[in-house]
C-alpha positions in Angstrom: 87.6 43.6 54.9 84.5 41.9 53.6 81.7 43.4 53.0 78.1 41.3 54.1 80.5 38.5 53.1 78.7 34.6 53.8 75.4 33.4 53.2 75.7 30.5 54.9 75.7 31.4 58.7 73.4 30.7 61.4 70.4 32.2 62.2 70.1 36.2 61.2 71.1 39.0 63.6 67.7 39.4 64.4 67.0 36.2 66.6 65.5 36.9 69.9 67.7 38.7 72.3 68.9 36.3 75.2 68.1 33.3 73.3 71.7 31.6 74.2 71.5 28.7 71.6 70.9 31.5 69.2 73.6 33.4 70.6 76.1 30.9 70.5 75.4 29.6 67.1 75.9 33.0 65.6 79.1 33.9 67.8 80.2 30.3 66.4 79.6 31.2 62.8 81.3 34.3 63.1 84.5 32.5 63.7 84.6 31.1 60.5 83.3 34.2 58.3 84.5 37.5 60.2 88.3 36.2 61.5 89.2 33.9 59.0 92.0 36.6 57.5 93.0 38.2 61.1 93.0 34.4 62.6 95.4 33.0 59.8 97.8 36.2 60.2 100.0 34.1 62.6 101.2 32.0 60.2 103.1 34.8 58.5 102.8 38.3 60.6 105.6 37.4 63.3 108.1 36.2 60.6 108.1 39.0 58.4 108.2 41.9 61.3 110.8 39.8 63.0 112.6 39.8 59.4 112.6 43.6 59.1 114.2 44.3 62.5 118.0 45.7 62.4 119.1 42.2 64.4 116.8 40.1 61.7 114.8 39.1 65.0 117.3 37.8 67.2 117.9 39.7 70.0 115.7 40.1 73.0 114.6 43.8 72.2 113.7 42.7 68.7 111.6 40.1 69.6 109.8 41.8 72.8 109.2 44.9 70.9 107.8 43.3 68.0 105.3 41.0 70.2 104.6 44.2 72.2 104.1 46.1 68.8 101.6 43.2 67.3 99.6 42.8 71.1 99.1 46.6 71.2 98.0 46.8 67.8 95.2 44.3 68.1 94.4 46.1 71.3 94.1 49.6 70.0 93.3 48.5 66.2 90.5 46.0 66.6 89.7 46.4 69.6 89.0 50.0 70.4 88.5 51.5 66.9 86.5 48.5 65.2 85.3 46.9 68.6 84.3 49.4 71.0 83.9 53.0 68.3 83.5 52.3 64.6 80.8 49.2 65.2 78.4 52.1 66.4 77.8 53.4 62.9 75.7 50.4 61.6 73.1 51.3 59.0 70.0 49.7 59.8 72.5 46.7 61.6 75.1 46.9 58.5 78.5 47.5 57.9 81.0 47.9 55.8 82.2 50.8 53.6 79.4 51.4 51.2 77.0 50.9 54.0 79.0 53.5 56.0 79.3 55.9 52.4 75.1 55.7 52.7 75.1 56.6 56.2 77.1 59.1 55.9 75.5 60.7 53.1 72.0 60.4 54.6 73.7 62.0 57.6 75.3 65.2 55.5 71.1 65.1 54.1 72.0 63.9 50.5 69.2 61.6 49.0 68.5 59.4 46.5 67.4 61.7 43.4 63.5 61.1 42.9 62.9 58.3 40.4 66.7 57.8 39.6 69.2 55.1 40.7 72.0 57.8 40.3 72.2 59.3 43.7 73.2 62.8 44.4 76.3 62.8 46.4 78.9 65.0 48.3 82.0 64.8 46.3 83.7 64.4 49.6 82.0 61.2 51.0 81.5 59.9 47.3 85.2 59.7 46.9 85.9 58.2 49.8 83.2 55.4 49.4 84.4 54.9 46.1 88.1 54.6 47.0 87.3 52.1 49.9 85.4 49.9 47.7 88.2 50.0 45.1 91.0 49.2 47.6 88.9 46.4 49.1 89.1 44.7 45.6 92.9 45.0 45.5 93.1 43.4 49.2 90.4 41.0 48.1 93.2 39.5 45.1 96.4 39.0 47.9 94.2 37.6 50.7 93.3 34.2 49.2 97.0 34.3 47.6 98.8 35.0 50.6 96.9 33.0 52.9 97.0 29.6 51.1 100.6 30.0 49.7 101.6 31.0 53.1 100.2 27.5 54.3 101.3 25.3 52.0 104.8 26.7 52.9 104.6 24.8 55.4 106.1 21.5 53.8 108.9 23.0 53.0 109.4 22.6 56.7 107.8 19.2 57.3 109.9 16.8 59.0 112.3 14.7 57.1 109.8 15.1 53.7 110.3 18.9 53.9 113.1 19.1 50.8 111.1 16.6 48.6 108.1 18.6 48.9 109.7 22.1 48.6 109.6 22.8 44.7 105.6 21.8 44.5 105.0 24.6 47.0 103.5 26.5 44.2 101.8 24.2 42.1 100.1 23.2 45.1 98.7 26.4 46.2 98.1 27.1 42.7 95.6 24.2 42.5 93.9 24.5 45.8 92.9 28.3 44.8 91.1 27.2 41.3 89.5 24.3 42.7 88.4 27.2 45.7 87.1 29.7 42.5 85.8 26.7 40.2 83.6 25.4 43.1 82.0 28.7 43.8 79.5 28.9 41.2 77.9 25.3 43.3 77.5 27.7 46.3 79.0 27.4 49.9 76.1 26.2 52.2 77.2 22.9 52.9 81.0 23.8 53.2 79.7 27.2 55.4 78.1 24.5 58.0 81.9 23.6 59.1 83.6 27.2 58.7 82.4 28.0 62.5 83.7 24.6 63.8 86.5 24.7 61.8 88.1 28.2 62.9 87.0 27.3 66.5 89.4 24.3 66.4 92.3 26.7 64.5 92.1 29.7 67.3 92.0 26.8 70.0 95.0 25.1 68.1 96.5 28.5 68.2 96.3 29.2 71.8 97.7 25.6 72.7 101.1 26.5 70.3 101.4 29.5 72.0 100.8 28.2 75.7 103.8 25.8 75.6 106.5 28.1 74.8 105.3 30.8 77.4 105.2 28.4 80.0 108.7 27.1 79.5 109.6 31.1 79.2 107.2 33.3 81.0 109.6 36.5 80.6 107.9 36.7 77.1 104.9 38.0 79.0 107.2 41.7 79.6 106.2 42.4 75.9 102.8 43.2 77.0 103.8 46.5 78.2 104.0 49.0 75.0 107.4 50.4 76.3 109.3 47.3 74.7 107.1 48.5 71.5 108.6 52.0 71.8 112.0 51.4 72.6 112.2 48.9 69.1 110.8 51.7 66.8 113.3 54.4 68.9 116.3 52.2 68.7 115.3 51.1 64.4 114.9 54.8 63.8 113.9 54.6 59.7 113.9 50.8 59.8 111.0 51.2 62.6 108.8 52.2 59.3 109.4 48.7 57.6 108.4 47.0 61.1 105.3 49.0 61.4 104.2 47.8 57.8 104.9 44.0 58.6 103.4 44.2 62.4 100.0 45.6 60.6 100.0 42.2 58.8 98.7 41.1 62.1 95.4 42.8 62.1 94.6 42.7 58.7 91.1 41.3 58.6 90.2 44.0 61.0 87.3 45.5 58.7 85.9 42.1 58.9 84.3 42.6 62.1 82.4 45.5 60.8 81.5 44.6 57.4 79.9 41.5 58.9 78.2 43.1 61.2 74.7 42.8 59.6 74.8 39.2 59.3 75.8 38.3 62.9 75.2 41.1 64.9 77.2 43.3 67.2 77.0 41.2 70.2 78.2 38.0 69.1 81.3 39.5 66.8 82.2 41.2 70.2 81.7 38.2 72.3 83.5 35.8 69.7 86.6 38.4 69.5 87.1 39.4 73.6 86.7 35.5 74.4 88.1 33.5 71.8 89.9 35.3 68.8 91.7 37.8 70.7 93.3 36.0 73.9 94.1 32.8 71.4 95.4 35.3 68.8 97.4 36.9 71.9 98.7 33.5 73.2 99.9 32.5 69.9 102.0 35.5 69.1 103.6 35.0 72.7 104.4 31.8 72.1 106.1 32.6 69.1 108.1 35.5 70.7 108.8 32.8 73.4 110.5 30.0 71.1 112.5 32.9 69.6 114.0 33.8 72.8 115.2 30.5 73.3 115.9 29.6 69.7 116.9 33.1 68.0 117.2 30.3 64.3 113.6 30.4 64.9 112.9 33.7 63.4 113.3 32.5 60.0 109.4 30.7 60.7 108.3 30.7 64.0 104.9 29.5 63.3 105.8 26.3 61.9 108.6 25.6 63.9 106.5 26.1 67.1 104.5 22.9 65.8 105.6 19.8 67.6 106.9 17.3 65.0 103.7 14.7 66.3 101.2 17.0 65.4 102.8 18.7 62.4 100.5 16.9 59.4 97.5 17.3 61.2 98.1 21.0 61.8 99.4 22.0 58.8 96.2 20.4 57.5 94.3 22.6 59.5 96.3 25.7 59.0 95.6 25.1 55.2 91.7 24.7 55.8 91.5 27.9 57.8 93.1 29.7 54.9 90.7 28.2 52.5 88.3 29.6 55.3 89.8 33.0 54.7 89.9 33.3 51.2 86.6 32.1 50.6 85.3 34.7 53.1 87.3 37.4 51.0 85.7 36.0 47.6 82.2 35.8 49.2 83.0 39.5 50.3 83.9 40.7 46.9 80.4 39.1 45.9 78.7 41.3 48.1 80.7 44.1 47.5 79.5 44.1 44.1 76.3 43.6 44.6 75.9 46.9 46.7 77.9 49.0 44.0 75.3 47.9 41.3 72.8 48.9 43.8 74.0 51.8 44.6 74.8 52.8 41.0 78.2 52.9 41.0 78.9 49.6 38.6 76.7 48.7 35.8 74.4 46.0 36.1 75.8 42.7 36.4 75.3 39.0 36.3 74.4 37.6 39.8 72.9 34.6 40.6 71.7 33.1 43.8 72.8 29.9 44.7 70.0 29.2 47.5 66.5 29.6 47.5 66.2 30.3 51.1 69.2 32.2 51.9 69.6 35.9 51.0 73.1 36.2 51.3 74.0 33.1 48.8 75.5 34.9 45.8 77.5 34.0 43.0 79.1 36.7 40.2 80.6 34.8 37.4 82.6 38.0 36.5 84.1 38.9 39.7 85.0 35.3 40.4 86.9 34.9 36.9 88.6 38.4 37.3 89.4 37.4 40.9 91.1 33.9 39.7 92.9 34.9 37.1 94.1 38.1 39.5 95.5 35.7 42.1 97.2 33.2 39.6 98.9 36.0 38.6 100.1 37.0 42.0 101.3 33.9 42.4 103.4 33.7 39.3 104.8 37.4 39.9 105.6 37.2 43.7 106.7 33.2 44.2 106.3 33.0 48.0 104.7 34.3 50.9 107.6 37.0 51.9 107.0 38.6 48.8 103.3 39.0 48.8 103.6 40.2 52.1 105.5 43.3 50.7 102.6 43.9 48.3 100.1 43.3 51.5 98.7 46.3 53.6 98.7 49.2 51.4 95.0 48.5 50.4 93.8 47.6 54.2 95.8 50.3 55.4 94.0 52.9 53.0 90.6 51.7 53.6 91.0 51.6 57.4 91.8 55.7 57.0 88.5 55.9 54.6 86.3 54.1 57.2 87.6 56.6 59.9 87.0 59.7 58.4 83.6 58.7 57.2 83.2 57.6 60.9 84.1 60.9 61.6 80.9 62.6 59.2 78.8 60.2 61.0 80.0 60.7 64.4 79.2 64.3 63.8 76.0 64.3 61.7 74.4 61.4 62.3 75.6 61.3 66.3 75.4 64.6 66.4 78.2 64.5 69.1 80.4 67.9 69.6 83.6 68.9 68.0 86.1 67.9 70.8 84.3 64.4 71.5 85.0 63.3 68.2 88.5 64.7 67.7 89.1 62.4 70.7 88.2 59.7 69.2 89.5 60.3 65.9 92.8 61.8 66.2 94.7 58.7 68.2 92.7 56.4 66.1 93.4 57.9 62.8 97.1 59.0 64.0 97.7 55.0 63.9 96.3 54.0 60.9 98.1 56.7 59.1 101.7 55.5 60.9 100.2 52.3 59.4 99.5 53.8 55.9 103.1 55.5 55.9 104.9 52.6 56.9 103.5 50.6 53.9 103.9 52.9 51.6 107.6 51.6 51.7 106.3 48.6 50.2 104.8 50.4 46.9 108.0 49.3 44.9 108.2 45.4 46.4 104.8 45.0 45.2 102.5 47.5 46.7 101.8 48.7 43.6 99.7 46.0 42.5 96.6 46.6 44.9 97.2 50.2 43.9 96.6 49.6 40.5 94.0 47.2 40.1 92.3 49.5 42.8 93.2 52.8 40.6 91.1 50.8 37.8 88.2 50.0 39.7 87.8 53.5 41.1 88.4 54.7 37.1 85.9 51.7 36.5 83.0 53.3 39.1 83.8 57.1 38.6 82.9 56.8 34.6 79.9 54.4 35.0 78.3 57.3 37.4 79.6 60.5 35.8 78.6 58.6 32.3 75.1 57.6 33.8 74.0 61.0 35.4 75.2 62.5 31.9 73.0 60.6 29.7 70.2 60.7 32.5 70.4 64.7 32.2 70.3 64.7 28.1 67.1 61.9 28.3 65.6 64.5 30.6 66.1 67.5 28.3 64.8 65.7 25.3 62.1 64.2 27.2 58.5 65.4 27.5 57.2 65.8 30.7 54.5 63.1 31.7 52.2 65.2 32.8 52.2 66.9 29.5 52.2 63.9 27.4 49.0 62.8 29.6 47.0 66.0 28.7 47.8 65.7 24.8 46.4 62.3 24.6 43.4 63.2 26.7 42.7 65.5 24.0 44.0 63.3 21.1 43.2 59.5 22.1 45.3 57.3 20.0 44.0 53.3 19.4 43.7 50.9 22.4 45.3 47.8 22.9 44.0 45.5 25.4 46.0 44.4 28.5 48.5 46.1 30.7 51.6 48.1 29.4 54.7 48.6 32.1 57.3 51.1 31.1 60.6 50.9 32.9 62.3 54.1 33.4 64.9 56.2 35.9 62.6 59.1 35.9 59.1 59.1 36.4 58.6 62.6 35.7 59.1 62.6 32.1 57.8 60.2 29.5 59.7 57.1 28.7 61.6 56.4 25.2 60.0 53.4 24.9 56.6 54.7 25.5 57.3 57.5 23.0 58.2 55.1 20.7 55.6 53.1 20.9 53.3 56.1 20.3 55.4 56.9 17.3 55.7 53.8 15.6 52.7 52.0 16.4 50.3 54.6 17.3 48.8 52.5 19.9 48.2 53.1 23.8 47.4 49.9 26.4 44.3 50.2 28.4 46.2 50.4 31.6 49.9 51.9 31.4 52.5 51.5 34.8 55.3 53.9 34.7 57.5 51.8 37.1 60.8 53.0 38.5 63.1 50.8 40.9 64.5 53.0 43.7 67.5 52.1 45.8 67.4 53.0 49.2 70.2 54.3 51.4 69.6 51.5 53.7 70.5 48.1 53.2 67.0 46.5 53.0 63.8 47.7 52.8 61.0 46.4 54.6 57.9 44.8 52.5 55.1 47.4 53.4 57.6 50.2 52.1 58.4 48.3 48.8 55.5 49.8 46.6 54.7 53.1 46.3 51.5 53.8 43.9 50.3 57.0 42.9 47.5 57.1 39.9 47.8 60.2 37.2 44.6 59.5 35.5 42.7 56.6 34.2 45.3 56.0 31.5 48.5 56.1 33.6 49.8 55.1 37.1 53.1 55.8 38.5 54.8 53.2 40.8 57.9 52.7 42.5 59.9 49.5 43.6 62.4 50.2 46.7 64.9 48.0 47.3 67.7 48.2 49.8 71.7 48.2 48.0 72.0 44.8 49.8 68.6 43.3 48.1 68.2 42.0 44.4 64.9 43.7 42.6 62.4 41.0 41.7 59.9 43.2 39.6 56.9 40.2 39.4 56.8 39.7 42.9 57.0 42.7 44.0 54.3 43.9 41.6 52.1 41.1 43.1 51.8 43.2 45.9 49.2 45.6 43.7 46.6 43.0 44.6 46.7 43.9 48.4 46.6 47.5 47.4 43.1 47.0 45.3 44.9 46.7 41.7 44.3 43.9 39.5 47.3 43.0 38.0 47.8 39.5 35.7 51.4 39.5 35.1 50.7 37.0 32.3 48.9 39.8 30.4 51.3 42.6 30.7 54.1 43.6 28.4 57.5 45.5 29.6 58.5 48.2 27.4 62.6 48.7 28.0 64.2 51.4 26.2 67.4 50.0 24.4 69.4 53.0 24.0 72.5 53.0 21.6 75.3 55.2 22.8 77.6 57.2 21.0 80.4 59.3 21.8 80.1 63.0 21.5 83.4 65.5 22.0 80.5 67.9 24.2 79.8 65.0 26.6 81.7 66.5 29.7 84.0 63.7 30.0 87.5 62.7 27.7 87.3 60.7 24.8 88.3 57.6 26.2 85.9 57.6 29.2 83.3 58.3 26.9 84.5 55.2 25.3 84.8 53.1 28.2 81.2 54.3 29.1 79.8 53.0 25.9 81.7 49.3 26.6 80.5 49.0 30.0 76.9 49.8 29.0 77.1 47.5 26.2 78.5 44.5 28.7 75.8 45.8 31.1 73.8 42.5 32.0 69.9 42.5 30.4 67.6 44.4 32.2 65.3 41.8 31.9 67.4 39.0 33.5 68.7 41.5 36.3 64.7 42.6 37.2 63.6 38.7 36.5 60.9 40.0 34.2 59.4 37.0 32.2 61.6 37.0 29.0 58.2 36.0 26.9 56.8 39.2 28.4 59.7 41.9 27.4 59.2 44.6 24.3 62.5 46.1 23.5 62.5 49.7 21.5 65.9 51.0 20.8 67.2 54.9 20.5 70.5 56.3 19.9 71.8 58.8 22.1 75.3 60.5 22.2 77.0 61.0 25.5 
């Protein structure tokens, strides 16, 4: 569910193979980042699924059927789909919706347009990519709200003091979430070191909580047979769709296994899931089922009623810590998703701050943090309890899972060169399960599922408007520009006055003369001794090796074309990249260089190709984009901005 989430993990996935300590550290770190969401699902998933059965979860068929559905959802959706199939589709080791989109584009033969940050996309893959990214944001709003609120609701069942704490559940949950968002700007390195160990304790406690009821009532083990799940759905008929929608809550967060693959590696994540997370979750769900079989009234809240009274407060505190960790992983996942979207040209430049000088994944995005905090608090006020939030939860996740399978089909057919029959053998059963869950979750739309869909739709409109507007603006600028080769010939025959030093002109199209260069010639009547036409390109891979960072193409004595290549998970640093020119034999002094940026004042046009409202939205996004000086880390004292008015 997150995209390359925390930069707080142990050593990167590229650690030497066979190194036992490194492998254990990666597996432990993945518990705290990858499995935070799915690991906290037992708090509410069984309660919601049992509550949607005809008997309210009190009959034997209801209990065994729900446990059976939960177990096979974990096996088929998480283990078979993600661990076995989807995790094979890595983009240079990275996973997640946007990484998969870039991989699918590459498989279809799409390439980044030369000299432009705007990517030529196949319509199918592009729409799927932005839908998946938008739905992730919608899901990211609900996860912190439902996770923390469901844990704090344990106060209502606290021995002796439950009724006393009941009125304070919502304020306490809101206070925890606000504090969580406020500390984001400080970075999560220190807290992150404890995520893995805390979640390891959490999973072991889940297993211990479930083991005792299972030993007392081993009949619940019959639920491991799929026949009980099928029988429950057949008995409940149309109500079975509502049950499936609630059962799906047990696998929310499964996307994280794929999204965080690049940070921890396939093998540690797979090992952590198969050796720790899956057995512990299974035991806990079986234990909840055993408790309800013995005490049907426990169906109202089996997770908290399963906790022994003497251990209630320590387990409640551990539960709250686990949900905070799950929320933290989603928040930082939104930061990484935003960074990728900006680099891929799906969003305008946004203020992205690094909170660590040594860990590349440690970033903080103030606008996204504020948006998430406001959205999460709005959800608490609107829905008030975790049961109501559960009604809104799932629709965005199922949509993302369906998109993942569609993109995986493209990769399997065109990148792996699988035969059609082999691809469909995997795709049809798995996507059928996803579509079943998606259909069941559509029943939640009137009860609150509209919220993440509405939020996701708004993000999609922003992404589509930005990419479409950027394409129109690029095309219009190209039509009105002079080819750089032609300009070089003109200047050779009619040489202007010379200014000492080096001028760097940033442009998205290296084949045409930058607007800033033309204005400098027109108004200042000068040309620097050395002129660099600089283009920053985004590759279809997560990262670009340092030896492929800089591409140099001398045009003549006056002009040199330089391309800086970055992966979609990297933040551009122009001065650092230009320092590599010395290794290529080019003298370059950053303090004797002027960076010329063209600042365009865009006005709407009736012939833009977009509706008027979309023109205005694009102009608003353009005006509020982060300053390129800051975004590309150019020394402010070396920047010259030249403006021009353009219609779009």
